[in-house]
C-alpha positions as CSV (number, residue, x, y, z in Angstrom):
1,M,94.3,30.8,142.5
2,L,93.9,29.5,146.7
3,F,90.7,29.3,148.8
4,G,92.1,29.8,152.4
5,P,92.1,28.0,155.3
6,H,89.3,30.0,157.7
7,E,86.3,29.1,160.1
8,T,83.2,27.5,159.0
9,N,81.0,26.0,161.7
10,L,81.0,23.1,159.3
11,G,82.4,20.4,161.6
12,R,80.7,17.3,163.7
13,G,82.3,17.0,166.9
14,R,85.7,17.8,165.8
15,A,86.0,16.1,162.6
16,L,85.7,17.4,158.9
17,S,81.7,17.0,157.8
18,E,79.9,16.1,154.5
19,R,78.8,19.9,154.6
20,H,82.7,20.5,154.8
21,V,83.3,18.1,151.5
22,A,80.3,19.7,149.9
23,Y,81.6,23.2,150.7
24,Y,85.3,22.5,149.2
25,A,84.4,20.4,146.7
26,R,81.9,23.5,145.1
27,R,85.3,25.6,145.0
28,A,87.1,23.3,143.7
29,A,84.6,22.7,140.7
30,G,84.8,26.2,140.2
31,G,88.1,26.8,139.3
32,C,89.9,26.9,142.4
33,G,93.7,25.7,141.7
34,I,94.4,25.3,145.7
35,V,91.9,24.6,148.5
36,V,92.8,24.2,151.7
37,P,90.9,23.5,154.6
38,E,89.9,25.2,157.9
39,T,92.8,24.9,159.9
40,A,92.9,21.8,162.2
41,S,94.8,22.0,165.9
42,V,97.7,19.9,166.0
43,H,97.1,19.3,169.5
44,G,94.0,18.5,172.3
45,S,95.7,21.8,174.4
46,D,94.4,23.7,171.7
47,W,90.5,24.0,171.0
48,P,90.2,27.9,169.9
49,Y,86.4,27.2,169.2
50,E,83.6,24.9,169.8
51,R,83.5,23.2,166.0
52,A,87.6,24.1,165.8
53,P,88.5,20.9,164.1
54,L,91.9,18.7,165.6
55,A,94.0,16.9,163.3
56,A,93.9,13.7,165.1
57,D,90.0,13.6,164.0
58,C,90.3,14.9,160.9
59,G,92.1,11.8,158.5
60,P,88.3,10.6,157.4
61,G,87.9,14.8,156.5
62,W,90.6,15.0,154.2
63,V,90.3,11.6,152.8
64,D,86.9,12.8,151.4
65,V,87.8,16.3,150.3
66,V,90.8,15.0,148.5
67,A,88.6,12.4,146.5
68,A,86.1,15.4,145.9
69,C,88.2,18.1,144.9
70,R,91.0,16.2,143.2
71,P,88.6,15.5,139.9
72,H,88.5,19.0,139.1
73,G,92.4,19.8,139.1
74,A,92.9,21.3,142.5
75,L,95.3,20.9,145.1
76,V,94.0,19.9,148.6
77,L,97.1,21.5,151.2
78,A,95.5,20.5,155.3
79,S,96.3,23.5,157.5
80,L,98.1,22.4,160.6
81,G,98.4,25.2,163.5
82,H,97.7,25.8,167.4
83,A,96.1,29.3,168.3
84,G,98.6,29.0,172.0
85,A,97.2,32.1,173.9
86,Q,94.5,33.4,171.3
87,G,92.1,30.7,172.2
88,T,90.0,29.6,174.5
89,S,90.5,26.9,177.7
90,A,86.4,27.5,178.2
91,H,86.2,23.8,176.3
92,A,89.5,22.1,177.1
93,Q,89.2,23.7,180.5
94,T,93.1,23.7,180.7
95,A,95.4,26.4,180.9
96,L,96.7,28.4,177.3
97,W,99.9,27.2,176.5
98,A,102.3,30.1,175.3
99,P,105.7,31.2,175.3
100,S,105.4,33.5,178.5
101,A,102.9,34.5,180.6
102,V,101.7,37.3,179.2
103,P,97.7,37.7,179.5
104,D,96.1,37.7,175.8
105,V,95.3,41.4,174.8
106,V,91.7,40.5,173.6
107,A,90.9,37.4,176.6
108,R,92.9,39.2,178.6
109,E,93.3,35.1,179.9
110,V,96.5,34.2,181.5
111,P,98.6,31.3,179.9
112,V,101.1,29.1,181.1
113,A,105.0,29.4,179.5
114,M,105.1,26.3,178.0
115,E,108.3,24.0,179.9
116,Q,110.6,22.1,177.2
117,A,108.2,19.1,177.4
118,D,105.5,21.6,176.5
119,V,107.6,22.1,173.4
120,E,108.6,18.8,172.5
121,A,104.8,17.6,173.0
122,L,103.8,20.6,170.4
123,V,106.6,19.6,167.9
124,A,105.6,16.0,167.6
125,G,102.1,17.2,167.4
126,F,102.7,18.7,164.4
127,A,104.3,16.0,163.2
128,D,101.6,13.4,164.1
129,A,99.1,15.6,161.9
130,A,101.2,15.4,159.4
131,R,101.9,12.0,159.0
132,V,97.5,12.1,159.6
133,A,97.9,14.1,156.6
134,V,100.1,11.7,154.3
135,A,97.7,9.2,155.0
136,A,94.9,10.6,153.6
137,D,96.7,11.2,150.6
138,V,96.4,15.1,150.4
139,D,99.2,17.3,148.2
140,G,100.6,19.1,151.4
141,V,100.4,20.7,154.4
142,E,100.2,24.7,155.1
143,V,101.8,25.3,158.6
144,D,99.9,28.1,160.0
145,A,102.5,30.9,161.9
146,G,99.6,33.7,161.1
147,A,97.7,36.4,163.1
148,R,95.6,34.2,165.6
149,S,99.0,31.3,165.8
150,L,101.2,29.9,169.0
151,L,104.4,30.4,166.6
152,R,103.5,33.6,165.4
153,Q,103.7,34.6,169.6
154,F,107.0,32.5,169.1
155,A,108.3,34.5,166.7
156,S,106.8,38.0,168.7
157,G,108.9,40.1,171.3
158,L,105.2,41.0,172.2
159,T,104.5,37.7,173.4
160,N,107.7,35.7,174.1
161,S,110.2,37.2,176.9
162,R,111.7,33.5,177.5
163,T,115.5,33.8,178.3
164,D,116.1,30.2,177.0
165,G,116.8,28.5,172.8
166,Y,113.0,29.7,172.3
167,G,113.5,33.2,173.4
168,T,117.1,33.9,171.9
169,D,116.2,32.2,169.0
170,R,112.8,33.2,168.9
171,L,112.6,31.2,165.4
172,R,114.2,28.1,166.5
173,L,110.7,26.8,167.2
174,L,109.3,27.1,164.2
175,R,112.3,26.0,162.4
176,E,111.6,23.0,164.3
177,V,108.1,22.4,163.3
178,L,109.0,22.7,159.6
179,A,111.9,20.1,159.8
180,A,109.4,17.5,161.3
181,V,106.5,18.2,159.3
182,R,109.3,18.3,156.0
183,A,110.1,14.7,157.5
184,E,106.7,13.5,157.3
185,L,106.1,14.9,154.1
186,G,108.9,14.5,152.3
187,P,109.8,15.6,149.3
188,A,107.4,15.2,147.1
189,R,104.2,16.9,148.6
190,V,103.8,20.5,149.5
191,L,105.1,22.5,152.4
192,A,103.4,25.8,152.9
193,L,103.9,28.2,155.2
194,R,100.8,31.4,156.8
195,L,103.3,33.7,158.0
196,S,102.6,37.3,159.8
197,C,104.4,39.5,158.3
198,D,103.2,43.3,160.2
199,E,101.3,42.9,163.4
200,E,100.7,46.2,163.2
201,A,102.6,46.9,166.7
202,P,106.0,48.1,165.7
203,W,107.5,49.1,169.3
204,A,108.0,45.4,170.1
205,G,106.1,43.1,167.4
206,I,107.2,41.5,164.2
207,T,107.6,44.6,161.6
208,V,108.0,44.7,158.0
209,S,112.2,45.1,158.5
210,V,111.8,42.0,161.0
211,A,109.9,39.6,158.6
212,V,111.8,40.5,155.7
213,Q,114.9,38.9,157.9
214,H,112.3,36.2,159.1
215,V,111.6,35.1,155.2
216,R,115.2,34.6,154.4
217,E,115.4,32.6,157.0
218,L,112.5,30.3,156.4
219,A,111.9,30.5,152.5
220,P,114.4,27.9,151.7
221,L,112.6,26.1,154.1
222,V,108.9,25.6,152.2
223,D,107.6,25.5,148.8
224,L,105.2,28.4,149.2
225,L,104.9,31.2,151.5
226,V,101.5,32.6,152.3
227,V,102.4,36.6,153.2
228,V,99.5,37.6,156.5
229,R,99.0,40.7,158.5
230,G,98.1,40.7,162.6
231,G,98.6,39.3,165.4
232,G,97.3,40.1,169.1
233,L,96.8,43.3,169.2
234,A,95.4,43.2,165.4
235,P,93.3,40.3,165.5
236,S,91.0,41.6,162.6
237,A,94.2,43.0,160.5
238,C,94.2,39.4,157.9
239,R,90.2,40.3,157.4
240,P,89.2,43.6,157.6
241,D,85.9,44.7,156.0
242,G,85.6,47.2,153.3
243,S,87.1,50.2,155.5
244,T,90.2,48.7,154.6
245,P,91.4,49.0,150.7
246,P,91.1,45.7,149.1
247,G,94.4,44.2,148.3
248,F,96.0,46.3,151.4
249,N,98.3,44.1,151.4
250,A,100.4,44.7,147.7
251,D,103.4,46.4,149.2
252,L,104.1,44.3,152.3
253,T,103.9,40.7,149.8
254,R,105.9,42.6,147.4
255,A,108.9,43.4,150.0
256,V,108.4,39.5,150.8
257,R,108.7,38.4,147.4
258,A,111.9,40.5,147.0
259,A,113.4,38.0,150.2
260,A,112.1,35.3,149.6
261,G,114.6,33.9,147.3
262,G,112.9,33.0,144.6
263,T,110.7,30.8,146.6
264,P,106.5,31.6,145.6
265,V,104.6,34.0,147.4
266,V,100.9,34.0,148.1
267,L,99.4,37.5,148.3
268,Q,96.5,37.3,150.8
269,G,94.2,40.3,152.2
270,S,91.0,41.9,150.8
271,V,91.9,40.6,146.9
272,V,88.1,40.2,145.9
273,D,88.3,41.4,142.0
274,V,89.7,39.3,139.5
275,A,91.5,42.2,137.8
276,A,93.0,43.2,141.3
277,A,94.3,39.9,141.3
278,Q,95.6,39.9,137.5
279,W,97.3,42.8,138.0
280,A,99.3,41.9,141.2
281,L,100.6,38.8,139.2
282,D,101.3,40.6,136.0
283,D,103.3,43.5,137.9
284,G,105.5,41.1,140.2
285,V,103.8,41.6,143.7
286,A,103.4,37.6,143.9
287,D,103.3,34.3,142.0
288,A,99.9,33.5,143.6
289,V,96.9,35.0,144.5
290,E,94.8,33.8,147.7
291,M,90.7,34.8,146.9
292,T,88.7,33.5,150.1
293,R,85.9,35.8,151.0
294,A,85.6,36.3,146.9
295,Q,84.9,32.9,146.6
296,I,83.0,32.4,149.5
297,A,80.6,35.0,147.1
298,D,81.4,33.3,144.1
299,A,82.2,29.4,144.2
300,D,82.6,29.8,140.2
301,L,84.9,32.4,140.6
302,V,87.8,31.2,138.3
303,R,85.4,29.8,135.8
304,K,83.1,32.5,135.0
305,A,86.4,34.7,134.8
306,R,87.5,32.4,132.1
307,A,84.3,32.8,130.7
308,G,83.3,36.2,130.2
309,V,80.5,36.1,133.0
310,P,80.0,38.7,135.2
311,V,81.1,37.4,139.0
312,R,79.3,38.1,141.6
313,P,80.8,40.3,144.0
314,C,81.9,39.8,147.4
315,T,81.1,43.2,149.8
316,L,83.6,42.9,152.2
317,C,81.5,43.4,155.0
318,N,82.1,39.8,157.1
319,Q,78.3,39.8,158.3
320,A,78.1,36.3,157.1
321,C,81.1,34.7,156.4
322,Q,83.2,35.6,159.5
323,V,81.9,33.1,162.3
324,R,84.2,33.1,165.4
325,D,80.9,33.5,167.0
326,V,79.6,32.1,170.5
327,R,76.4,31.3,168.6
328,N,78.4,29.0,166.1
329,P,76.5,30.2,162.8
330,L,78.0,28.4,159.8
331,V,79.8,30.4,157.4
332,S,77.9,32.1,154.7
333,C,77.6,35.0,152.7
334,V,75.4,38.1,151.9
335,A,75.3,37.9,148.1
336,D,74.9,34.2,148.2
337,P,73.4,32.1,151.0
338,S,73.9,28.8,149.6
339,S,77.4,29.0,151.0
340,G,78.6,26.7,153.8
341,H,74.7,24.9,152.4
342,E,76.0,23.8,149.9
343,S,75.2,19.8,151.1
344,E,71.5,20.6,151.8
345,Q,71.2,22.6,147.9
346,P,68.5,20.6,145.6
347,I,70.5,19.6,142.7
348,E,68.6,22.0,140.0
349,L,65.7,24.6,139.8
350,P,62.2,23.3,138.8
351,D,61.3,24.3,135.6
352,G,60.1,27.2,134.7
353,A,59.3,27.4,131.3
354,G,56.4,29.0,129.6
355,R,55.3,30.3,133.3
356,R,54.8,34.6,133.7
357,I,55.4,35.8,137.0
358,T,55.2,38.5,138.6
359,V,57.5,40.0,141.5
360,V,56.8,43.6,143.1
361,G,59.9,44.9,144.6
362,G,62.7,46.0,143.4
363,G,64.9,45.4,146.1
364,P,67.8,42.9,146.7
365,A,64.9,40.0,147.8
366,G,62.9,41.2,144.4
367,L,65.8,41.4,142.5
368,E,67.2,37.9,143.6
369,A,63.6,36.4,143.0
370,A,63.5,37.5,139.5
371,R,67.1,36.6,139.0
372,V,66.5,32.7,139.8
373,L,62.9,32.5,138.3
374,A,64.3,33.8,134.8
375,T,67.3,31.5,135.5
376,A,64.2,28.7,135.2
377,G,63.1,29.5,131.9
378,A,60.5,31.5,133.5
379,D,58.9,35.1,132.0
380,V,59.4,37.6,134.3
381,R,58.0,40.6,135.4
382,L,59.4,42.9,137.8
383,V,57.9,46.3,139.0
384,E,59.2,48.9,141.3
385,R,57.8,51.6,142.0
386,S,60.9,53.8,142.4
387,D,63.1,55.3,138.9
388,R,66.1,52.6,140.2
389,L,66.5,49.0,141.0
390,G,68.4,48.0,144.4
391,G,65.9,48.8,147.3
392,A,68.1,50.3,150.2
393,L,71.7,48.4,148.4
394,P,73.0,52.2,147.4
395,L,71.8,53.8,150.4
396,V,74.3,51.5,152.4
397,A,76.9,52.0,149.2
398,A,77.2,55.4,150.7
399,L,78.4,54.5,154.0
400,P,81.9,54.2,154.8
401,G,83.4,51.2,154.0
402,R,80.4,49.9,151.9
403,A,80.9,50.9,148.6
404,R,80.6,47.4,147.4
405,F,77.1,46.9,148.3
406,G,76.8,49.0,145.4
407,D,78.8,46.5,143.2
408,L,76.0,43.8,144.8
409,A,72.9,45.9,142.9
410,A,74.6,46.7,139.6
411,W,75.1,43.0,140.1
412,L,71.7,41.7,140.6
413,A,70.1,44.4,138.0
414,G,72.8,43.1,135.3
415,E,71.4,39.5,135.9
416,V,68.4,40.6,135.9
417,A,68.9,42.3,132.4
418,R,70.7,40.1,131.0
419,L,68.2,37.1,131.8
420,G,65.2,38.7,129.9
421,V,63.0,40.2,133.2
422,R,60.8,42.9,131.7
423,V,61.3,45.7,134.3
424,E,59.2,48.5,135.3
425,L,60.6,51.1,137.0
426,G,58.5,54.3,138.5
427,A,55.7,52.4,138.3
428,A,52.1,53.1,140.4
429,V,51.7,49.8,142.5
430,E,48.3,49.6,143.2
431,T,46.7,47.1,146.2
432,G,45.8,45.0,143.9
433,D,48.5,44.5,141.9
434,V,50.6,43.8,145.0
435,A,47.5,41.0,145.8
436,G,48.3,39.8,142.3
437,A,52.4,39.3,142.6
438,D,53.7,36.0,142.9
439,V,56.5,37.3,145.2
440,V,56.1,40.9,147.3
441,A,59.2,42.5,148.2
442,T,58.2,45.9,148.5
443,G,60.5,47.0,151.5
444,A,59.9,48.2,155.0
445,R,58.1,50.9,156.2
446,A,58.6,54.0,158.4
447,R,58.0,53.7,162.7
448,L,57.0,55.8,165.3
449,P,60.3,57.1,167.2
450,G,60.2,56.4,170.6
451,Y,61.1,58.9,172.0
452,A,59.4,62.6,172.1
453,V,59.9,65.4,169.7
454,A,59.6,69.2,170.7
455,G,59.0,72.4,169.6
456,D,60.6,72.6,165.7
457,A,62.9,70.1,166.2
458,C,64.5,68.5,162.5
459,V,64.5,64.9,162.9
460,L,66.0,62.6,159.5
461,T,65.8,59.2,159.3
462,A,69.6,57.6,158.0
463,A,68.0,56.9,154.7
464,D,67.3,60.3,154.2
465,V,70.9,61.3,155.1
466,L,72.3,58.9,152.6
467,A,70.1,60.0,149.8
468,G,71.2,63.3,150.4
469,A,69.4,65.2,152.1
470,V,70.5,68.9,153.5
471,L,71.1,68.6,156.8
472,P,71.0,72.4,158.7
473,P,74.0,74.0,160.0
474,G,74.9,72.7,164.3
475,P,75.6,69.7,165.7
476,V,74.3,66.5,164.8
477,V,72.9,63.9,167.3
478,V,72.8,60.0,165.7
479,H,70.4,57.9,167.1
480,D,71.7,53.9,166.7
481,P,69.5,52.1,168.8
482,A,70.5,48.9,166.5
483,G,74.1,48.9,167.3
484,G,74.5,48.0,163.5
485,P,76.7,48.9,161.1
486,V,74.2,52.5,159.8
487,G,74.1,54.3,162.9
488,V,78.5,54.0,163.1
489,G,78.7,54.7,159.3
490,V,76.4,57.6,159.6
491,A,78.3,59.4,162.1
492,E,81.4,58.5,160.5
493,L,80.1,59.9,157.1
494,L,79.0,63.4,159.0
495,A,82.0,63.9,160.9
496,A,83.9,63.6,157.5
497,A,82.1,66.3,156.3
498,G,83.0,68.4,159.0
499,R,80.5,68.3,161.4
500,E,80.3,68.1,164.9
501,V,78.3,64.5,165.9
502,A,77.7,62.3,169.4
503,L,76.6,59.1,168.8
504,V,73.9,57.7,170.8
505,A,73.4,53.8,171.9
506,P,72.1,52.1,175.0
507,D,74.7,49.2,174.9
508,E,78.0,49.6,176.3
509,V,79.8,50.2,173.2
510,V,78.4,52.0,170.2
511,G,78.6,49.8,167.3
512,V,78.3,46.6,169.5
513,R,77.2,44.7,166.6
514,L,79.9,45.1,164.4
515,G,81.5,42.0,165.2
516,G,84.8,42.0,164.5
517,D,84.7,45.8,163.2
518,L,83.7,46.7,166.0
519,G,87.4,47.5,167.6
520,P,88.6,49.7,164.4
521,A,85.0,51.2,164.0
522,N,85.5,52.6,167.3
523,A,89.3,53.6,166.6
524,R,88.1,55.6,163.7
525,L,85.0,57.4,165.5
526,A,87.4,59.2,168.0
527,G,89.9,59.7,165.8
528,A,87.4,61.5,163.5
529,G,85.7,63.1,166.4
530,V,82.7,61.6,167.5
531,R,81.2,61.9,171.0
532,R,80.2,58.5,171.8
533,E,77.1,59.1,174.5
534,A,77.0,54.2,174.9
535,E,74.9,53.5,177.7
536,S,72.4,56.0,177.1
537,V,68.4,56.4,176.1
538,L,67.2,59.2,173.8
539,Q,64.2,60.4,175.0
540,T,63.3,64.2,173.5
541,V,64.7,66.1,171.0
542,G,64.0,69.7,170.6
543,D,64.8,73.3,171.3
544,G,68.7,72.8,170.8
545,A,69.3,69.9,172.5
546,A,68.9,66.1,172.8
547,V,68.1,65.0,176.6
548,L,69.6,61.5,177.2
549,A,68.7,59.4,180.2
550,D,71.8,57.2,182.2
551,R,70.5,53.1,180.9
552,W,71.3,52.1,184.5
553,A,70.7,55.4,186.8
554,G,68.2,57.2,184.6
555,E,69.8,60.4,185.6
556,Q,69.3,62.7,182.5
557,R,71.6,65.4,181.0
558,R,71.5,67.5,177.3
559,V,73.4,67.0,174.2
560,P,73.6,69.9,171.6
561,C,71.5,69.0,168.7
562,A,70.5,70.8,165.7
563,V,69.2,67.9,163.9
564,L,68.7,64.2,164.9
565,V,69.7,61.5,163.0
566,D,67.7,58.6,163.2
567,A,69.5,55.2,162.0
568,G,66.8,52.6,164.0
569,P,65.1,50.0,162.5
570,R,62.0,50.2,160.4
571,L,58.5,48.2,160.6
572,P,57.6,45.2,158.4
573,G,56.0,46.3,155.0
574,A,52.2,46.2,154.4
575,V,51.2,43.6,152.5
576,P,47.7,41.6,151.6
577,P,47.4,38.4,153.6
578,G,48.5,35.7,152.1
579,A,50.8,36.9,149.8
580,L,54.7,35.1,149.2
581,V,56.6,38.0,151.0
582,A,60.2,38.6,151.1
583,G,62.9,40.5,153.1
584,D,62.5,43.6,154.7
585,A,58.2,43.1,154.1
586,V,59.0,40.0,156.5
587,A,61.2,41.9,159.1
588,P,63.9,44.7,158.4
589,R,67.1,42.9,158.5
590,T,70.1,42.5,156.9
591,V,71.0,41.7,153.0
592,L,71.5,38.5,154.1
593,E,68.2,37.6,155.1
594,A,67.1,39.4,152.3
595,V,68.5,37.7,149.2
596,L,68.0,34.6,151.1
597,E,64.4,34.6,151.3
598,G,64.2,36.0,147.5
599,R,65.7,32.8,146.6
600,R,63.1,30.8,148.6
601,A,60.5,32.5,147.2
602,A,61.5,31.9,143.8
603,W,61.7,28.2,144.2
604,A,58.4,27.8,146.4
605,V,56.6,29.6,143.2
606,L,58.8,27.2,140.5
607,A,57.9,24.3,143.1
608,A,54.3,25.1,143.2
609,G,54.0,24.8,139.6
610,D,51.4,26.4,137.7
611,P,48.2,28.0,139.4
């Protein structure tokens, strides 16, 4: 089991910090076999994001990571790389390095074609970085030739149009790098290679058949091969959200393993369930499995699986664990907000034995509060006015690509049952009950629309649609002022059901808050025939049309509309003053905040002691 390299923003300067150490140590303690810390740049010309580690500064951090992980039996491999043209010049203020002066397809920045001296400096940078890693006593090194790497750019016809020896032989640089790193490692340490084996650009890029040829040449040079997908045109292909089936790289990895000549091969790519990982091993897909996001969601995944304890599920949402962002958020997880914050966590829960505690609200905030309180030994009563637990999670799970939020709801409910929480469903919650509760997590309430409703207009909420409401016939307009996954998902869902759909958003592109899924989501909408009305403000709905105004010019236009689906945000819940409130009752946000605040509320109750 691998915990693969990924951006965390946990560093200080360009070095690994004590937060990194605690983060990786927690996974090692949970049973992970191989820990690969965040990729470190091997040369000062590479500064791909503000808190990107630099190998020259990582020696002390690697020492501490090894010291923290090795007692648990985990190997530590230092990941070394260079982002090349897929980096940014914003931090180093120098031209980006690349095999050829081909503008990056995402940033559009034009790099400089590397001269021979630059190539030699890069190879020397890998050697120097490996030397630092060896001095830190790591168990090996992983060379990054994956989706965002300069080494992949040299290997690809999309980005390498050189006519010298590094163009006529596109693997030459990678072979030189591997040889230089091996010379520093010696035979006793592991040399791993993360290799993009499908750029999803068959007209000129690395395809599966090309990758098989690459593997036959490169596999004898390494001890471990991690198969990934993606490149400049498909940067999210190595880490897609739930719209892509889990384990999507299985067939690719099987083909690579057949060509690897006995070199162990690792399956990577949304492997988030223990059963799926075991199947991949049993069926000969791979020799090992990387489960990075699954272990962000549950650091004790391996230990729990061995003990037969339910594992906290990864939702494959990329909402908190994908942090390559100008805001520099710390890596975390909607299911486990303590991920990324290990160095800040108290050692143990306060004792709740003998305490009788009431939680009102059975959504993610209330469930998490009840779970933590019961874990501390408290006698917990959970009151929910509906006939099921989970709050909005089952509704979110009805969206395309969001089914695993239902798994999170089921896990929370299962943990509450396992810990003996007394659950009262369909309870008529009176004002006095809420006021007397220890934790109030009653969710959000409806808001008045910011547009006029005329005539016999049919207006439904996104929650109505996801709960199974029957829509009248005719064209549908989805109003999405929030720019998040709900509006896009509802539009996809209705289009898949054969409805004529228009998606209205005030932003320059619909789904602007989707992050890494923004491009794929817009491609799916276009393929489904959804009419995207960006930079538009909804003014009136009724009489068979929705009246939109251009966000900038104010010009009005009419869009056919038999039913409007409002995917806008709701309002904070109505709760008594002074109540200890969590989740959407505070302010409607994401599952991350709901779970986090439910946990914080439980800690606050426990820390307060008996009233």
